[in-house]
C-alpha positions, -999 to 999 in steps of 0.1 A, spaced: -715 688 -353 -750 690 -338 -748 659 -318 -716 674 -303 -734 705 -293 -762 687 -280 -739 667 -258 -719 693 -247 -742 721 -245 -769 698 -229 -743 686 -204 -731 724 -195 -767 735 -191 -773 703 -168 -744 710 -147 -750 745 -143 -785 740 -132 -774 712 -110 -750 737 -94 -775 764 -90 -808 746 -79 -815 709 -94 -804 683 -70 -806 658 -97 -777 672 -116 -757 684 -87 -731 658 -99 -712 654 -134 -727 621 -143 -764 627 -143 -755 657 -162 -735 637 -187 -763 612 -191 -785 642 -197 -764 656 -225 -760 620 -240 -801 618 -240 -802 650 -257 -778 640 -282 -793 608 -291 -827 627 -294 -811 650 -319 -797 618 -337 -827 595 -333 -854 617 -345 -841 623 -379 -841 584 -385 -882 591 -391 -880 624 -411 -884 613 -447 -856 636 -462 -829 625 -436 -842 587 -437 -834 585 -473 -799 595 -466 -797 573 -435 -808 543 -458 -782 553 -483 -756 551 -458 -761 514 -449 -736 494 -468 -748 472 -496 -737 439 -480 -763 444 -452 -801 437 -458 -830 458 -454 -816 494 -449 -847 508 -444 -854 485 -414 -821 488 -402 -824 528 -401 -859 522 -382 -843 501 -357 -813 521 -352 -835 551 -346 -858 533 -322 -829 521 -303 -813 557 -301 -847 570 -288 -851 542 -262 -815 550 -251 -822 585 -246 -850 576 -223 -831 550 -207 -803 575 -198 -826 599 -177 -844 569 -157 -813 564 -131 -818 527 -126 -817 521 -163 -791 546 -170 -758 524 -169 -775 497 -191 -788 524 -215 -755 538 -218 -734 509 -222 -762 496 -248 -756 531 -266 -717 527 -268 -723 496 -284 -747 506 -308 -725 535 -319 -698 511 -326 -718 489 -346 -731 518 -366 -698 531 -374 -691 510 -404 -720 530 -420 -704 563 -414 -672 549 -429 -692 538 -459 -709 574 -461 -679 591 -459 -658 573 -483 -688 572 -508 -690 609 -506 -728 607 -495 -746 636 -482 -768 641 -450 -796 666 -454 -779 679 -485 -747 684 -467 -714 665 -473 -708 639 -446 -684 649 -418 -649 637 -433 -637 604 -420 -608 617 -395 -634 641 -380 -660 615 -378 -637 591 -362 -625 616 -335 -661 624 -330 -669 588 -323 -642 585 -301 -657 612 -278 -691 602 -281 -683 565 -272 -661 577 -243 -689 598 -230 -713 567 -231 -687 546 -215 -682 573 -186 -723 575 -184 -720 535 -173 -700 542 -143 
């Protein structure tokens, strides 16, 4: 739920600031990219916090090699993508890459939800809700590519 709050809240605040004063956010797309960047910072940073990292490693399906390396790689890609979203010439490419990354990571979310795993001591979001959120997140990233 925190990523959704970051996305929607970040978009709303930036859009409001754009309407009031900040020329860079006076259109919906830059505000959306800013909200996405905030979302990916909130999801990327925990990849490097020990207690969260263990849970992320546990989410990797056993068929995939080096779950610790995959968690590091996805965390780095999320944070790099967040930076790319706020650099106008890179933003469309970053948004497209993040949309593909979310699709690639979705099997880990399915595995975690079906396996009853926890994240930071809390149960994973149930699969139907997680799937709906994923559609929203990927749609936002695709919209940010336009």
